[in-house]
C-alpha positions, -999 to 999 in steps of 0.1 A, spaced: 0 0 0 12 35 -8 22 50 26 5 83 18 -29 66 21 -23 66 59 -32 103 58 -66 94 45 -72 70 74 -90 87 103 -75 64 131 -40 70 119 -44 108 115 -60 111 150 -30 93 166 -6 114 146 -23 147 156 -24 137 193 13 131 192 25 160 170 -1 188 170 -20 187 202 11 195 223 16 226 202 -17 240 215 -16 241 253 -50 259 254 -66 227 241 -70 195 261 -82 171 234 -91 166 198 -128 159 193 -131 153 156 -110 154 124 -126 156 89 -103 146 61 -109 168 30 -86 161 0 -76 192 -19 -52 175 -43 -51 137 -43 -26 123 -69 -17 89 -56 -1 62 -78 14 28 -69 43 42 -49 45 79 -57 21 107 -47 14 144 -46 -12 155 -22 -26 185 -4 -50 176 24 -72 197 47 -79 182 81 -108 202 96 -99 196 132 -121 203 161 -103 208 194 -117 211 229 -104 238 252 -101 233 289 -135 248 294 -150 221 271 -157 245 242 -151 233 207 -127 252 184 -122 242 148 -88 249 131 -79 241 95 -48 219 95 -32 211 61 -6 188 48 13 192 16 34 162 6 53 149 -24 71 116 -29 101 131 -47 100 169 -49 115 188 -20 91 199 7 114 204 37 129 236 22 95 252 18 86 243 54 119 259 66 111 290 45 76 293 60 91 287 95 117 314 89 91 340 80 70 330 110 100 333 134 108 369 122 72 380 128 59 380 92 25 368 106 20 401 123 -4 427 109 -28 424 81 -5 408 55 1 373 68 11 337 62 0 303 74 14 289 107 40 261 101 36 232 126 59 203 118 77 184 91 74 147 84 104 130 70 83 98 65 58 115 42 82 141 28 56 167 37 47 193 62 17 202 83 5 238 89 -24 257 102 -41 271 72 -59 304 68 -97 308 65 -111 327 35 -116 327 -2 -90 330 -29 -86 360 -52 -93 335 -80 -127 328 -64 -136 365 -65 -124 368 -101 -149 340 -110 -176 358 -91 -168 391 -109 -168 409 -76 -150 440 -89 -148 459 -56 -133 430 -36 -109 422 -65 -95 457 -65 -91 457 -28 -74 423 -26 -51 431 -55 -40 463 -38 -32 444 -6 -14 418 -26 10 445 -39 16 455 -3 22 419 7 49 414 -19 65 447 -10 67 434 26 83 401 15 109 418 -8 119 441 20 129 412 43 166 414 50 185 385 34 219 388 50 228 354 64 195 338 51 199 305 34 186 299 -1 156 276 7 153 263 -28 184 269 -50 171 250 -80 142 274 -81 164 305 -82 171 303 -119 149 298 -150 173 272 -163 169 249 -133 134 255 -121 116 221 -119 108 204 -142 138 220 -159 143 237 -192 158 207 -210 130 184 -198 102 207 -210 118 213 -244 122 175 -249 86 169 -242 75 198 -265 96 182 -293 79 149 -288 43 161 -285 42 193 -305 72 191 -328 64 223 -348 65 242 -315 100 231 -305 120 257 -323 99 288 -312 97 275 -276 134 269 -276 140 304 -290 118 320 -264 135 301 -236 170 311 -249 161 348 -250 145 349 -216 172 327 -199 200 348 -214 185 381 -201 183 366 -166 219 353 -168 231 387 -179 214 404 -149 227 378 -124 262 381 -138 263 418 -131 242 420 -99 249 402 -66 218 414 -47 192 387 -41 157 390 -25 134 365 -9 107 358 -35 76 337 -32 82 321 -66 46 311 -74 26 343 -74 -9 339 -87 -45 345 -77 -51 310 -63 -24 316 -37 -39 348 -24 -65 344 4 -89 372 16 -93 364 53 -113 395 64 -121 431 55 -85 441 62 -64 410 61 -50 388 34 -26 358 34 -4 343 8 0 305 8 21 278 -9 58 284 -2 71 255 -22 90 277 -46 103 303 -22 140 311 -28 166 339 -32 163 355 -67 154 387 -85 123 403 -69 110 413 -103 102 377 -109 73 378 -84 60 410 -101 62 397 -136 47 363 -127 18 378 -108 10 404 -135 10 376 -161 -12 353 -140 -35 382 -132 -38 389 -169 -44 352 -178 -68 343 -150 -85 376 -151 -91 374 -188 -105 338 -185 -129 348 -158 -138 384 -167 -147 395 -202 -133 430 -197 -98 438 -209 -100 473 -195 -108 460 -160 -79 434 -162 -56 463 -171 -70 483 -143 -62 457 -116 -28 451 -130 -21 488 -126 -36 487 -90 -13 459 -81 18 476 -95 10 510 -80 4 494 -46 37 477 -48 55 509 -56 37 527 -28 47 502 -1 81 491 -15 115 504 -5 129 493 -39 131 518 -67 117 505 -100 138 519 -128 137 511 -165 160 481 -161 137 466 -134 107 471 -157 125 453 -185 132 424 -161 95 424 -150 86 421 -187 111 392 -191 96 373 -162 61 381 -175 70 364 -208 86 335 -190 54 329 -169 33 332 -201 55 304 -217 53 283 -185 15 287 -185 13 276 -221 36 246 -217 17 236 -185 -16 232 -204 1 216 -234 20 189 -213 -3 182 -184 -17 147 -179 -50 158 -195 -38 184 -220 -58 215 -227 -39 230 -257 -67 255 -263 -59 272 -230 -22 275 -241 -31 294 -272 -34 330 -259 -3 331 -236 18 315 -263 7 340 -289 13 369 -264 48 359 -256 57 353 -293 44 388 -302 62 404 -272 95 388 -284 88 392 -321 89 355 -328 69 339 -356 39 320 -342 34 285 -357 1 281 -375 -5 245 -365 -11 235 -329 0 199 -322 -2 172 -348 -27 175 -376 -30 213 -375 -62 211 -355 -59 247 -344 -47 276 -366 -36 309 -352 
């Protein structure tokens, strides 16, 4: 049996939580109930990638019930301890204080190669995009700009690089070479343009790193599904798997591209999508201690294009491909870099641009 299935067994989970989590909460005397709610359940014969919510009801010493959302993110092969350490580091320096916050890391399990944390309650920015709640979207996007400004202002002297592979385009999992090989097999007519795009973007990053030693803590996976509106004033950012030391403009370029992509899919209003992109960027400028010059803007554009390409290749190469969703971001990045867009999409020329 795949060992990760233990985390879907209520008896096993209750015993684990009594040993590992209950002692972390001295105000509680017992665990009353645990509801196991899979968020992501990819389980194969021996490998796995899971995100699980455990809606856990504790009893305080007065006998009152208090429910806390406990989560686990675990992967059979990809690193998880580094992201736990990253979240733990932010928690220890007080990043949870105020209205721009993070989840609470609890413990790491070597056995499952995953970590447990107390989650945050609320709805994602992606949810509000889907609901077309314009007022809330604008407010959350502004707070998101402030959150990233807060992260990028974190001193990095003496701070370890929590995920070195993720620090550079060339080595980000699943890796440049691996992606291009898959593109060549599945969409051969796309290989050359995708290779050219990667080469341009990668070289621009290498040029910057060769001439600049300053590195910032970045989130590394900035998009609307990782932004949680907790209350009228408070937001949280989740999923620190890709946190590393890199160029801060990567978070900005990535979030702007994902806001454009997700916003365009959910809201049929290009003018509003442009408006919220501007709100995000202006809020970042307002709260940031970093001066954004023309070179920084060029790097933001470079990471915007990189994220557009990653978005396209994700939909092209996923287990259940959705090449139609790759169309717009791929066209956009080709136009931005003045690269000829192939007319056929995949084999047989099913989609013409």
